[in-house]
C-alpha positions in Angstrom: 85.1 86.2 118.1 87.3 88.2 115.6 89.7 90.4 116.9 88.7 94.3 116.6 90.0 96.4 114.1 90.5 100.3 114.9 90.4 101.2 111.5 87.2 99.5 111.0 85.8 101.5 114.0 86.6 104.8 112.6 84.0 106.9 111.1 84.5 107.1 107.7 82.3 109.7 107.2 83.3 112.2 109.6 87.1 112.2 108.4 88.2 115.1 106.1 91.0 114.0 103.6 93.8 114.1 102.8 95.3 113.8 106.1 97.9 111.8 108.3 96.2 110.0 111.5 97.9 108.1 114.3 96.0 104.8 114.2 98.1 103.1 117.2 101.5 102.6 118.8 102.1 99.0 119.7 104.8 97.8 122.5 106.7 94.8 121.9 107.7 92.0 124.5 111.2 94.0 124.7 109.8 97.7 125.1 110.3 98.6 121.4 107.6 100.3 119.8 106.0 100.4 116.5 103.6 103.3 115.1 100.7 102.8 112.4 99.6 105.9 110.7 96.5 106.4 108.3 97.8 108.2 105.4 94.5 109.1 103.6 94.8 110.8 100.3 91.8 110.9 99.0 88.1 111.2 100.7 86.4 107.8 101.8 83.3 106.7 99.8 83.6 109.4 97.5 87.1 108.9 95.4 89.3 105.8 94.8 92.7 106.0 93.1 92.6 103.5 90.5 95.2 100.5 90.8 97.8 101.1 88.5 98.3 104.9 90.1 98.4 103.8 93.3 100.8 100.9 92.7 103.2 103.4 91.2 102.7 105.6 93.9 103.2 102.9 96.7 106.4 102.1 95.1 107.7 105.6 95.1 106.4 106.2 98.7 108.4 103.2 99.7 111.5 105.0 98.9 111.0 108.9 99.3 109.3 108.4 102.5 112.2 106.3 103.7 114.5 109.2 102.7 112.3 111.4 104.8 111.3 110.3 107.9 113.7 108.0 110.5 112.1 104.3 111.1 110.2 103.4 108.4 109.1 99.9 108.4 106.4 99.5 105.9 104.0 101.7 103.7 101.3 99.7 102.2 98.1 100.5 100.5 94.4 100.3 102.0 92.3 97.9 99.9 89.8 100.6 99.5 92.5 102.3 97.4 92.1 105.9 99.6 95.4 105.7 101.1 98.3 104.0 102.8 99.1 102.5 106.1 102.8 103.9 107.3 104.2 101.4 109.8 107.6 103.2 111.6 109.7 102.4 114.5 108.9 104.8 117.2 106.6 107.4 117.4 106.5 110.6 115.0 104.2 113.8 115.3 101.6 114.1 112.8 102.8 116.7 111.4 106.1 115.3 111.0 104.6 112.8 108.8 102.3 115.4 106.9 105.2 117.1 106.4 107.2 114.0 104.7 104.2 112.5 102.8 103.6 116.2 101.4 107.3 116.3 100.3 107.4 112.9 99.1 104.3 113.1 96.7 105.8 116.7 95.6 108.7 114.7 94.4 106.2 111.9 92.6 105.2 114.8 90.5 108.4 116.0 89.3 109.5 112.5 88.6 110.7 110.7 85.8 110.0 106.8 85.1 113.4 105.9 85.8 112.6 107.2 89.6 110.0 104.7 90.1 111.8 101.6 91.5 110.4 97.7 91.1 108.7 97.9 87.8 110.1 94.3 86.0 108.7 91.1 86.2 111.9 90.5 88.7 111.2 93.0 91.0 107.2 93.0 91.3 104.4 90.7 91.6 102.2 93.0 89.2 104.7 94.9 87.1 102.3 95.5 84.3 100.0 97.3 86.5 101.4 100.8 86.8 101.3 104.7 85.7 103.1 107.4 86.6 101.0 109.5 84.4 98.2 108.4 86.9 100.4 108.6 90.4 101.2 112.2 89.4 97.7 113.7 88.4 96.4 112.1 91.6 99.2 113.5 93.6 98.3 116.8 92.1 95.3 116.4 93.2 96.0 115.6 96.7 98.4 118.6 97.1 95.9 121.2 95.7 93.6 120.1 98.7 96.7 120.0 100.9 97.4 117.7 103.9 96.1 117.9 107.2 97.8 116.9 110.4 94.2 116.1 111.7 91.9 113.9 110.2 88.7 115.7 111.6 90.0 119.7 111.7 91.7 120.7 108.5 95.1 121.6 109.9 96.9 122.0 106.3 100.7 121.7 106.8 103.0 124.5 104.9 
């Protein structure tokens, strides 16, 4: 039998995006802890960010979240294109993560193409599939909705 994946047990009809949710804290054999967060940007099954915009958001979050949070290991998009997994060393409060995400998305809305890392054939596996315009428009939409530190009750961060 296949291992159960927590994210697939989440009732996607009960959440209210955009939000940050702590999915799990995993402890390694030597006591190290990593946390996995759900950075849900759009409402599941109602919206999906087009791949070019999502790809550009991914590249920009890779740097901007590292600038705002200690211990970032990875930020990877969900296949459903509604958000990202954020993996970090240790644990951060969801409010702290939501504020970092908000700051990163605000920075994306003000960025130029020169601010986007990894957009050439040498540094990206699909370098032709980027859109800063799409990324910025989606970030504006997400920011206008407000980012919550809770997936079920709207607790929008300042």
